[in-house]
LUMPA-716037 format. One line per 8 residues: number of its first residue (from 1); their letters; for each residue x, y, z of C-alpha. Coordinates in pm, 1 decimal. Example, Ala and Ser with C-alpha at 12.3 -4.5 7.8 and 13.67 -1.06 7.14 Angstrom:
LUMPA-716037
1) as) 1230.0:-450.0:780.0 ~ 1367.0:-106.0:714.0
***
This chain:
LUMPA-716037
1) mcmahrth) 0.0:0.0:0.0 ~ 280.2:243.1:88.6 ~ 454.5:178.5:-242.1 ~ 133.8:226.4:-438.7 ~ 73.3:560.2:-265.6 ~ 438.3:673.1:-291.1 ~ 475.0:681.2:87.1 ~ 784.5:587.8:284.5
9) llahaptg) 749.1:308.3:539.8 ~ 979.3:274.9:840.1 ~ 941.1:-69.3:994.6 ~ 1081.1:-215.3:1315.1 ~ 1039.7:-582.9:1224.7 ~ 1219.2:-850.1:1431.8 ~ 1387.6:-1158.0:1289.4 ~ 1149.4:-1420.6:1155.0
17) lgktaval) 898.4:-1198.6:976.3 ~ 1055.4:-1250.0:633.6 ~ 1140.2:-882.0:588.8 ~ 1368.5:-927.9:290.1 ~ 1133.2:-1155.3:95.2 ~ 823.2:-942.8:153.3 ~ 996.4:-610.6:90.2 ~ 1181.5:-715.4:-223.5
25) taavetal) 878.9:-891.5:-373.2 ~ 652.8:-589.8:-319.7 ~ 918.7:-349.5:-447.0 ~ 978.0:-552.4:-765.3 ~ 604.8:-571.2:-836.3 ~ 572.4:-193.7:-794.2 ~ 880.8:-108.7:-999.0 ~ 798.7:-340.4:-1289.0
33) asdgvvlf) 455.5:-183.5:-1326.8 ~ 611.7:161.8:-1378.1 ~ 926.9:56.7:-1567.0 ~ 1123.4:164.6:-1261.5 ~ 1407.1:13.5:-1063.7 ~ 1451.1:-131.9:-715.1 ~ 1761.7:-50.9:-512.7 ~ 1819.2:-292.6:-228.4
41) ltsrqsqh) 2072.1:-117.8:-4.3 ~ 2265.1:-286.0:274.9 ~ 2524.6:-184.5:532.6 ~ 2746.0:-493.6:496.2 ~ 2859.2:-695.8:197.6 ~ 2762.2:-1015.2:381.1 ~ 2397.8:-907.1:364.6 ~ 2402.6:-897.9:-15.4
49) aiavetar) 2380.0:-1278.2:-22.8 ~ 2035.7:-1278.6:141.2 ~ 1903.7:-1031.2:-114.9 ~ 2048.4:-1233.5:-404.9 ~ 1887.6:-1554.5:-275.4 ~ 1553.5:-1377.3:-243.6 ~ 1588.5:-1238.3:-596.9 ~ 1648.2:-1590.8:-723.4
57) giwkkvrv) 1319.8:-1698.2:-572.0 ~ 1144.6:-1412.7:-749.9 ~ 1329.1:-1494.9:-1075.3 ~ 1173.3:-1842.0:-1081.1 ~ 834.9:-1674.9:-1130.2 ~ 931.3:-1354.0:-1307.6 ~ 1254.5:-1322.7:-1508.1 ~ 1365.8:-1011.3:-1324.7
65) kvvdiiar) 1704.7:-860.4:-1417.4 ~ 1926.8:-834.5:-1110.9 ~ 2281.6:-707.4:-1056.8 ~ 2487.0:-713.6:-736.5 ~ 2745.8:-435.3:-695.5 ~ 3006.6:-373.0:-428.0 ~ 3301.1:-133.7:-416.7 ~ 3528.9:-126.5:-720.0
73) edmclakr) 3830.0:-214.2:-504.5 ~ 3654.4:-527.9:-379.3 ~ 3556.7:-639.5:-731.0 ~ 3900.2:-582.2:-885.8 ~ 4075.5:-892.5:-1021.8 ~ 4395.0:-722.2:-1136.2 ~ 4729.1:-748.5:-959.9 ~ 4795.4:-442.3:-747.7
81) tgdkvpca) 5001.0:-301.7:-467.8 ~ 4827.0:-149.6:-169.2 ~ 4458.8:-61.7:-165.0 ~ 4444.8:126.4:-494.2 ~ 4325.3:-48.7:-808.5 ~ 4533.4:8.1:-1125.3 ~ 4268.5:214.9:-1304.5 ~ 4249.5:450.8:-1006.4
89) qglrcffs) 4620.3:519.9:-1043.5 ~ 4608.0:600.2:-1413.0 ~ 4745.0:256.4:-1502.2 ~ 4615.5:4.9:-1752.3 ~ 4533.2:-346.8:-1647.1 ~ 4436.5:-677.3:-1804.0 ~ 4068.8:-577.3:-1785.5 ~ 4106.8:-227.4:-1927.9
97) repderag) 3894.8:-271.7:-2238.7 ~ 3526.6:-177.1:-2242.6 ~ 3278.7:-451.5:-2146.4 ~ 3128.8:-617.1:-2454.3 ~ 2800.9:-800.8:-2502.0 ~ 2923.1:-1085.3:-2282.0 ~ 2887.7:-853.9:-1985.1 ~ 2512.8:-866.0:-2042.8
105) rlldypln) 2515.6:-1222.1:-1916.8 ~ 2523.6:-1079.3:-1565.2 ~ 2150.4:-1016.3:-1608.3 ~ 2061.4:-1368.9:-1725.4 ~ 2025.0:-1491.7:-1366.9 ~ 2069.5:-1325.2:-1024.6 ~ 2440.2:-1364.3:-946.2 ~ 2626.3:-1259.7:-634.7
113) tqesmrlc) 2944.0:-1057.9:-681.3 ~ 3173.9:-1358.9:-647.4 ~ 2988.7:-1537.3:-927.3 ~ 2993.7:-1222.7:-1139.7 ~ 3366.9:-1186.9:-1086.9 ~ 3431.0:-1545.2:-1199.8 ~ 3218.1:-1491.8:-1507.8 ~ 3401.8:-1170.5:-1594.9
121) lragqcph) 3740.1:-1333.1:-1535.5 ~ 3663.2:-1593.2:-1800.1 ~ 3539.2:-1321.5:-2036.0 ~ 3838.7:-1094.8:-1971.4 ~ 3614.5:-813.0:-1848.6 ~ 3641.8:-574.7:-1554.8 ~ 3377.8:-699.7:-1307.9 ~ 3292.2:-355.7:-1172.7
129) raamraaa) 3257.7:-192.9:-1514.4 ~ 3053.3:-487.9:-1637.3 ~ 2827.6:-463.4:-1329.9 ~ 2775.2:-89.5:-1381.7 ~ 2689.3:-149.8:-1746.6 ~ 2440.8:-417.5:-1643.7 ~ 2294.9:-181.4:-1382.1 ~ 2184.8:52.7:-1660.7
137) eaqviiad) 1930.2:-214.0:-1763.2 ~ 1873.1:-395.5:-1434.1 ~ 1535.9:-395.8:-1261.6 ~ 1692.7:-472.1:-923.6 ~ 2028.0:-331.1:-809.1 ~ 2176.2:-469.2:-486.6 ~ 2430.8:-223.9:-350.0 ~ 2575.1:-52.9:-43.7
145) ynqmfgrg) 2439.1:257.1:130.7 ~ 2701.2:486.6:-19.3 ~ 2574.3:419.8:-371.0 ~ 2271.9:636.3:-289.8 ~ 2378.4:834.8:17.1 ~ 2740.3:915.9:-60.4 ~ 2909.8:1229.9:-178.7 ~ 2855.0:1329.9:-540.7
153) pnilqrlg) 2606.2:1183.8:-792.1 ~ 2432.0:869.3:-672.4 ~ 2423.1:551.1:-877.8 ~ 2092.8:636.2:-1048.4 ~ 2219.7:977.1:-1152.3 ~ 2542.7:823.2:-1287.3 ~ 2338.5:573.6:-1488.3 ~ 2096.2:837.7:-1614.8
161) rresdavl) 1796.9:659.8:-1460.8 ~ 1487.0:830.3:-1321.9 ~ 1492.5:864.9:-944.7 ~ 1118.6:936.8:-934.6 ~ 1044.5:576.3:-1038.0 ~ 1298.3:417.8:-802.4 ~ 1194.3:215.1:-498.4 ~ 1452.7:195.9:-219.2
169) videahnl) 1461.9:-101.5:15.5 ~ 1704.4:-10.4:294.6 ~ 1800.7:-312.5:503.1 ~ 1952.8:-300.3:853.5 ~ 1858.2:67.2:841.4 ~ 1945.8:129.4:1206.2 ~ 2303.5:163.9:1072.4 ~ 2219.0:429.9:813.1
177) parvmgag) 2240.0:751.7:1025.0 ~ 2581.8:665.6:1170.0 ~ 2711.3:548.4:831.6 ~ 2606.4:871.6:661.0 ~ 2754.7:1088.6:936.7 ~ 3081.3:896.6:924.1 ~ 3108.6:940.4:547.3 ~ 3037.0:1312.5:584.6
185) sgsltaas) 3325.3:1368.6:826.3 ~ 3697.0:1422.7:773.7 ~ 4026.1:1525.4:931.7 ~ 4343.1:1711.7:836.4 ~ 4702.0:1711.7:961.5 ~ 5008.1:1913.0:867.3 ~ 5156.9:1596.4:715.2 ~ 4860.6:1546.6:482.0
193) ieraravp) 4899.3:1902.7:352.1 ~ 5267.5:1839.3:277.8 ~ 5185.8:1516.3:96.3 ~ 4944.2:1709.2:-123.9 ~ 5222.6:1954.7:-212.1 ~ 5430.0:1663.4:-342.1 ~ 5170.7:1564.9:-603.7 ~ 5289.6:1708.4:-939.3
201) alkhfsed) 4935.0:1753.3:-1066.5 ~ 4867.0:1996.6:-779.2 ~ 5153.6:2237.3:-847.0 ~ 4901.5:2500.7:-962.3 ~ 4729.9:2478.0:-622.0 ~ 5032.2:2590.6:-419.8 ~ 4860.2:2915.5:-311.8 ~ 4551.7:2727.2:-196.6
209) ldiiaevf) 4763.0:2480.0:-0.6 ~ 4957.6:2767.9:155.9 ~ 4629.0:2918.3:278.2 ~ 4512.9:2584.9:419.9 ~ 4847.1:2540.5:596.6 ~ 4836.4:2891.7:743.7 ~ 4478.7:2849.8:867.8 ~ 4576.6:2515.8:1020.8
217) relarrdp) 4873.2:2674.3:1205.0 ~ 4661.8:2967.2:1323.7 ~ 4388.4:2741.9:1461.0 ~ 4647.7:2524.9:1632.7 ~ 4805.8:2831.7:1795.3 ~ 4488.9:2983.2:1933.6 ~ 4309.6:2652.2:2004.6 ~ 3968.9:2815.7:1955.1
225) eritaadl) 3659.7:2699.9:2137.4 ~ 3446.3:2755.3:1831.5 ~ 3573.6:2687.1:1480.1 ~ 3343.5:2774.9:1190.5 ~ 3347.5:2706.8:817.7 ~ 3435.1:3072.3:759.6 ~ 3775.8:3026.4:927.3 ~ 3892.8:2848.0:612.0
233) drplreac) 3635.3:2949.3:350.6 ~ 3686.8:3325.1:393.3 ~ 4062.3:3334.0:317.1 ~ 4016.2:3085.3:32.8 ~ 3745.6:3298.4:-131.7 ~ 3943.4:3619.8:-87.4 ~ 4258.4:3477.4:-246.4 ~ 4132.0:3212.2:-486.2
241) gvdaggla) 3760.8:3272.2:-539.4 ~ 3643.7:2930.6:-413.0 ~ 3543.5:2784.2:-78.8 ~ 3660.3:2447.2:59.4 ~ 3401.0:2247.0:-130.5 ~ 3481.5:2417.5:-459.8 ~ 3853.8:2364.9:-405.3 ~ 3792.9:1995.1:-337.8
249) eeietaag) 3620.4:1957.9:-674.8 ~ 3901.6:2137.5:-855.1 ~ 4167.2:1922.2:-686.2 ~ 3978.4:1603.9:-773.3 ~ 3962.3:1707.8:-1138.6 ~ 4329.3:1804.3:-1154.9 ~ 4478.1:1514.3:-959.3 ~ 4256.7:1236.3:-1089.2
257) egrdlsgl) 4170.0:926.5:-891.6 ~ 4404.0:734.8:-674.8 ~ 4651.8:1006.9:-579.3 ~ 4764.4:979.2:-219.4 ~ 4603.1:1295.6:-86.6 ~ 4551.9:1130.1:253.7 ~ 4196.5:1247.2:297.0 ~ 4253.9:1608.9:192.6
265) veflhaws) 3970.9:1602.7:-60.0 ~ 3734.3:1425.8:180.9 ~ 3820.7:1680.7:450.4 ~ 3749.9:1976.6:221.2 ~ 3416.2:1831.0:115.0 ~ 3321.1:1767.3:478.1 ~ 3427.5:2121.4:570.5 ~ 3179.3:2266.1:322.7
273) apdevtvr) 2880.2:2141.1:524.3 ~ 2688.5:2413.8:714.5 ~ 2800.4:2501.4:1067.4 ~ 2469.7:2398.5:1220.6 ~ 2512.6:2033.5:1115.3 ~ 2883.4:1995.6:1197.3 ~ 3132.0:2025.8:1480.0 ~ 3488.7:2139.8:1411.0
281) ylegepar) 3771.7:2104.3:1658.6 ~ 4142.1:2030.8:1707.6 ~ 4270.4:1726.2:1894.8 ~ 4585.5:1527.1:1960.1 ~ 4956.5:1577.9:1922.2 ~ 5052.6:1626.2:1645.6 ~ 4740.6:1832.8:1596.3 ~ 4453.8:1700.6:1387.0
289) lkvslidp) 4175.3:1928.7:1264.8 ~ 3845.4:1740.3:1257.1 ~ 3507.6:1816.1:1106.2 ~ 3222.5:1579.8:1195.7 ~ 2873.0:1566.4:1052.3 ~ 2622.1:1545.3:1340.0 ~ 2293.6:1532.7:1147.4 ~ 2240.7:1289.9:856.5
297) spitapvl) 1920.0:1451.4:727.3 ~ 2087.9:1704.3:492.1 ~ 2226.0:1401.4:303.2 ~ 1937.0:1156.6:332.5 ~ 1629.2:1381.5:313.2 ~ 1689.8:1506.7:-46.4 ~ 1735.3:1149.4:-171.6 ~ 1418.5:1029.6:2.1
305) arvrcali) 1229.4:1326.9:-141.4 ~ 1329.6:1240.7:-499.5 ~ 1258.8:866.6:-510.4 ~ 916.8:709.8:-550.1 ~ 923.4:559.1:-202.2 ~ 1151.0:386.7:46.8 ~ 1098.1:85.9:270.8 ~ 1336.1:147.0:560.8
313) msgtlhpp) 1354.9:-161.6:780.3 ~ 1550.7:-337.6:1051.3 ~ 1503.9:-574.6:1340.1 ~ 1615.6:-287.5:1564.9 ~ 1464.8:16.8:1395.4 ~ 1328.4:120.1:1731.8 ~ 1148.4:344.8:1758.0 ~ 1083.3:401.4:1386.0
321) emfadllg) 959.5:755.4:1455.2 ~ 1308.4:850.8:1572.0 ~ 1464.6:727.7:1249.3 ~ 1203.8:916.4:1046.4 ~ 1318.3:1232.6:1225.7 ~ 1689.3:1160.7:1190.4 ~ 1666.9:1074.2:820.2 ~ 1424.4:1351.2:729.1
329) arnalcrs) 1161.7:1108.3:597.9 ~ 864.1:1343.0:578.1 ~ 507.0:1214.5:605.0 ~ 634.7:860.0:647.5 ~ 436.8:573.1:793.3 ~ 603.6:423.8:1102.7 ~ 523.5:73.5:1221.1 ~ 655.7:-163.3:1488.6
337) ypspfppe) 580.5:-533.4:1450.5 ~ 602.3:-786.8:1736.8 ~ 823.1:-1093.8:1722.5 ~ 646.0:-1391.2:1561.3 ~ 825.7:-1643.3:1781.4 ~ 665.8:-1807.4:2089.1 ~ 731.7:-1573.4:2384.4 ~ 787.8:-1868.7:2617.6
345) nrlvlssg) 1101.4:-1958.1:2417.2 ~ 1280.5:-1642.8:2529.1 ~ 1368.1:-1557.8:2889.0 ~ 1488.6:-1199.8:2942.3 ~ 1640.9:-1126.1:3281.9 ~ 1834.2:-839.1:3433.4 ~ 2079.7:-834.0:3721.2 ~ 2181.7:-519.4:3905.5
353) kvssryra) 2478.9:-671.9:4084.9 ~ 2731.7:-524.1:3840.1 ~ 2771.9:-209.6:3629.8 ~ 2980.6:-85.4:3338.1 ~ 2961.5:277.1:3452.2 ~ 3301.5:441.7:3416.0 ~ 3313.3:553.0:3778.1 ~ 3240.0:196.2:3893.4
361) rgeamyas) 3514.7:32.5:3688.6 ~ 3814.9:-116.9:3862.6 ~ 3964.2:-446.9:3970.4 ~ 3679.1:-522.7:4209.7 ~ 3409.6:-459.9:3948.7 ~ 3593.1:-658.8:3678.7 ~ 3609.1:-952.6:3919.7 ~ 3237.8:-915.7:4002.2
369) iaeevarc) 3144.8:-910.0:3633.1 ~ 3351.2:-1223.4:3564.6 ~ 3190.7:-1399.2:3860.0 ~ 2837.2:-1306.4:3753.7 ~ 2903.3:-1409.9:3392.6 ~ 3040.7:-1744.2:3512.2 ~ 2750.8:-1808.3:3752.9 ~ 2496.4:-1745.4:3477.3
377) snevpgnv) 2675.4:-1935.1:3200.9 ~ 2737.7:-2241.4:3420.0 ~ 2360.6:-2300.3:3424.6 ~ 2337.0:-2301.4:3043.3 ~ 2366.1:-2646.0:2878.5 ~ 2501.6:-2521.6:2545.0 ~ 2695.6:-2230.3:2398.4 ~ 2689.0:-1884.2:2553.7
385) avffpsye) 2777.0:-1550.2:2391.4 ~ 2884.7:-1259.6:2611.1 ~ 2886.5:-911.6:2458.4 ~ 3070.8:-615.0:2610.3 ~ 3052.7:-240.3:2533.5 ~ 3425.9:-227.5:2448.0 ~ 3733.0:-440.6:2386.6 ~ 3892.3:-290.5:2697.5
393) lleqvegr) 3620.1:-425.9:2924.9 ~ 3617.5:-759.1:2740.4 ~ 3991.5:-803.1:2794.9 ~ 3970.6:-710.7:3163.7 ~ 3703.6:-974.8:3226.0 ~ 3840.5:-1244.9:2993.0 ~ 4151.8:-1312.4:3198.4 ~ 3942.0:-1385.4:3506.0
401) laamvpgr) 3692.8:-1618.3:3337.0 ~ 3893.9:-1925.9:3233.9 ~ 3913.6:-2075.2:3582.4 ~ 3547.4:-1995.7:3654.7 ~ 3386.6:-2185.6:3364.5 ~ 3516.7:-2545.7:3383.4 ~ 3433.4:-2758.6:3082.6 ~ 3368.8:-2454.8:2864.8
409) rvlaerre) 3613.4:-2323.4:2602.4 ~ 3646.7:-1943.6:2596.1 ~ 3667.6:-1788.4:2247.0 ~ 3728.7:-1415.1:2216.5 ~ 3688.5:-1161.1:1937.2 ~ 3996.3:-939.6:1886.0 ~ 4032.1:-590.7:1743.0 ~ 4255.4:-717.1:1464.8
417) hgrnekea) 4028.8:-1001.9:1357.8 ~ 3911.3:-996.6:998.3 ~ 3616.9:-1178.4:845.0 ~ 3797.8:-1514.1:821.5 ~ 3901.0:-1511.3:1186.9 ~ 3548.4:-1426.6:1299.5 ~ 3400.2:-1699.0:1079.9 ~ 3644.1:-1942.8:1239.0
425) lvhqlreg) 3520.4:-1846.5:1585.3 ~ 3161.5:-1915.2:1484.8 ~ 3261.0:-2247.5:1329.3 ~ 3424.4:-2355.6:1655.6 ~ 3092.4:-2310.1:1835.9 ~ 2967.8:-2624.8:1663.0 ~ 3214.5:-2835.5:1858.7 ~ 3189.9:-2876.7:2233.6
433) rnmllgtm) 3061.6:-2634.7:2495.4 ~ 3183.4:-2279.4:2441.4 ~ 3169.8:-1919.8:2558.0 ~ 3205.9:-1658.3:2284.1 ~ 3319.9:-1310.4:2391.5 ~ 3244.6:-1019.2:2158.4 ~ 3165.2:-649.4:2148.2 ~ 2831.6:-477.9:2101.5
441) ggslsegv) 2816.1:-304.0:1767.1 ~ 3072.3:-546.1:1619.0 ~ 3001.3:-794.1:1341.5 ~ 2953.8:-1087.8:1581.3 ~ 2671.1:-903.5:1756.6 ~ 2508.0:-778.8:1435.1 ~ 2628.3:-941.9:1115.6 ~ 2633.1:-1312.6:1208.8
449) dfrdnlle) 2329.4:-1539.6:1189.4 ~ 2371.4:-1805.9:1460.5 ~ 2136.7:-2068.0:1316.1 ~ 2000.4:-2392.5:1462.3 ~ 1999.6:-2265.4:1821.4 ~ 2378.9:-2244.2:1813.6 ~ 2356.3:-2006.0:2111.2 ~ 2144.1:-2102.0:2411.3
457) avlvvglp) 2214.2:-1780.7:2600.4 ~ 2331.4:-1426.3:2538.0 ~ 2475.6:-1220.4:2822.8 ~ 2495.8:-844.4:2768.0 ~ 2747.6:-679.0:3000.9 ~ 2670.7:-313.2:3063.1 ~ 2457.0:-52.2:2893.2 ~ 2661.6:58.2:2587.7
465) lappsrem) 2614.7:433.6:2612.0 ~ 2858.6:621.5:2390.4 ~ 3137.5:796.8:2583.8 ~ 3130.2:1179.0:2598.0 ~ 3274.8:1349.1:2289.0 ~ 3257.9:1671.0:2094.1 ~ 3036.4:1495.7:1841.2 ~ 2792.0:1387.6:2109.8
473) egmlhrme) 2778.3:1738.9:2255.8 ~ 2711.3:1876.5:1910.4 ~ 2441.4:1619.5:1836.9 ~ 2267.8:1687.7:2169.0 ~ 2266.8:2061.1:2098.2 ~ 2139.2:2004.5:1744.6 ~ 1863.3:1762.6:1851.0 ~ 1758.2:1982.2:2143.4
481) gkygtkka) 1700.1:2265.6:1899.4 ~ 1493.5:2044.7:1669.3 ~ 1304.6:1815.8:1908.1 ~ 1355.0:1933.3:2267.6 ~ 1574.7:1813.7:2553.7 ~ 1389.7:1490.2:2634.6 ~ 1391.3:1360.1:2278.2 ~ 1750.2:1472.4:2227.1
489) dlyvqvyp) 1872.7:1257.2:2515.5 ~ 1676.8:957.5:2387.2 ~ 1788.1:1005.0:2025.4 ~ 2156.8:1062.1:2097.4 ~ 2223.6:836.6:2395.1 ~ 1951.7:598.2:2512.7 ~ 1799.5:458.3:2192.5 ~ 2136.1:393.6:2018.9
497) avakvlqa) 2250.2:199.0:2327.4 ~ 1925.2:0.9:2334.7 ~ 1964.2:-79.3:1963.4 ~ 2303.2:-237.2:2031.0 ~ 2154.6:-442.6:2314.8 ~ 1868.7:-561.4:2093.9 ~ 2109.5:-657.0:1815.9 ~ 2319.7:-860.7:2055.4
505) agrairse) 2016.0:-1021.9:2220.8 ~ 1876.2:-1111.8:1879.4 ~ 2169.4:-1341.3:1799.9 ~ 2023.5:-1626.6:2004.4 ~ 1673.9:-1678.6:1862.4 ~ 1662.2:-1696.2:1483.4 ~ 1361.7:-1926.1:1429.1 ~ 1037.2:-2033.4:1594.0
513) tdraaivl) 1202.2:-2344.6:1739.8 ~ 1503.9:-2172.0:1899.4 ~ 1500.4:-2134.1:2276.0 ~ 1738.0:-1911.2:2471.4 ~ 1797.0:-1696.7:2779.2 ~ 1893.7:-1329.6:2752.4 ~ 2064.6:-1174.2:3055.8 ~ 2130.8:-799.8:3090.1
521) lddryamp) 2402.6:-733.2:3346.3 ~ 2394.4:-373.7:3468.1 ~ 2211.2:-187.4:3743.0 ~ 2078.9:66.6:3490.3 ~ 1841.3:-188.7:3335.4 ~ 1625.3:-139.3:3645.9 ~ 1579.7:231.0:3566.3 ~ 1227.1:307.6:3435.7
529) qvrrafpa) 1351.6:539.7:3158.2 ~ 1579.8:264.8:3026.4 ~ 1313.6:-5.0:3041.8 ~ 1065.9:218.5:2858.8 ~ 1315.2:256.2:2575.1 ~ 1284.2:-112.9:2482.7 ~ 1011.9:-245.8:2248.3 ~ 686.3:-344.3:2415.9
537) dftitadl) 738.2:-716.5:2349.9 ~ 1089.1:-718.2:2501.6 ~ 984.2:-775.2:2861.4 ~ 1272.1:-757.0:3110.2 ~ 1233.6:-937.9:3443.2 ~ 1457.2:-834.6:3732.5 ~ 1558.3:-1131.7:3946.8 ~ 1773.4:-1160.5:4258.7
545) dvpgrikr) 1871.6:-1515.9:4161.2 ~ 1940.6:-1497.1:3788.5 ~ 2145.9:-1821.8:3773.3 ~ 1866.1:-2010.0:3948.2 ~ 1606.3:-1869.6:3709.1 ~ 1823.0:-1973.9:3413.2 ~ 1857.1:-2325.2:3554.6 ~ 1479.3:-2360.1:3590.0
553) ffvpsved) 1432.3:-2229.4:3233.5 ~ 1643.6:-2506.6:3087.5 ~ 1550.7:-2778.4:3342.4 ~ 1196.9:-2705.1:3464.9 ~ 1118.3:-2839.2:3810.3 ~ 808.7:-3036.6:3896.2 ~ 662.1:-2729.4:4070.3 ~ 706.8:-2522.8:3753.5
561) ni) 495.3:-2770.1:3557.7 ~ 207.9:-2779.4:3805.3
***
């Protein structure tokens, strides 16, 4: 109905509702009727596979043309040094010729990027160029957020396709605001300015770089409380006739792709954002000048206004009204759907015996957390996952756990782990009795689907409120001006923390037959304002004997069955 009436829908829809299948099927039906296109946008490459599988199901009934696109660097098959692909460095490669008609085979059947890359390798074609060529005719494009919400022309504009007939399906959309704000931020150091001077193609920009260097030195000397866009834009306009954003475009044109400008161009583009949606400040030694976007709506709202409609969905898009505000989705329909799984299969408990508050941290609290984690996990027959707000807290507790959980292997996520290492950790859960330690907001707590009741319990240590920062102060001030103090605190601090908890808790129950205990370990889960921030069907029970309650959940007593 929303698609037919060109209305955006923001949906908090827990795992098990078939979000991807329903959304993609409805979007394809709508787009085909108007000769439009569906863009299925995800936050992680791993989520492309689900969309491709769903598209294959649709293809069996309707021969829909589908193309899966990821970053050019990740689709490149040529030999290279470093992160830059040959074509981005002005070099020719084996796949430098234009895609021919064989590239059209990408549309014969929904292929994931790995399959497309193998096909293009045999044809001697550049996979990314072939995918972009196919996208000009595709009815469904599976891509990343930045293809529509990045800097510069979006993918539809680059392909010359009508945005007014496009239907966006934005998956895992709770990540979209932070992703957009991160992409709209940048930083500058004295070293990055000097590296730009060394690029031959920028020799005509020496005066501009001198001005940037002088402004940087002046700001570092006076360490101002309030830095504005005019601090750099004014001297640039007076001497060169352009502001930071205009200079960034000129440098991009002159230098071409792939030059090592160490973020100079990204910084200048970020600097051009209005003062009211950014914070600018100096930090560190050597000094680094930072500009951070604190409101995603100037980027997202224009895109949402131009497309036919958008289905913005996630299992933790809670509350959807907040995301409508943050993204600037005007006149959108907001809906929250309950979990379809039997409520008796999920036990949600809280314990106030420990806390992750900064003022409470120390050797005594780390020992208490380890003890409480051990007491709870020892009553769980199978695997347990424990998620922490930071690696620092994880590491403090990990060393104390080994002796407390006999018969259980402790597996821990590390900062340096890549995808293969994390997949190996998950694979090890299928053997023996294990405890998996991870961080909230990391891929193990969001991007991994623990199927077949692989986890029988999830323990969440602490309430993952973001630490104080200049960005948070700026966001609070911005949101207070738009929505008032109460909403600002919820939008900036409470709801983002709750979303991370819900993501972590959702790892355990992935189907109607899964059964698991969820334990929230922090005294703040007893606070009414925190409890009210959770969805209505996520009922938290405070218990003085959490281990005993867990034991009865897995091994009901005779009295429990009477």
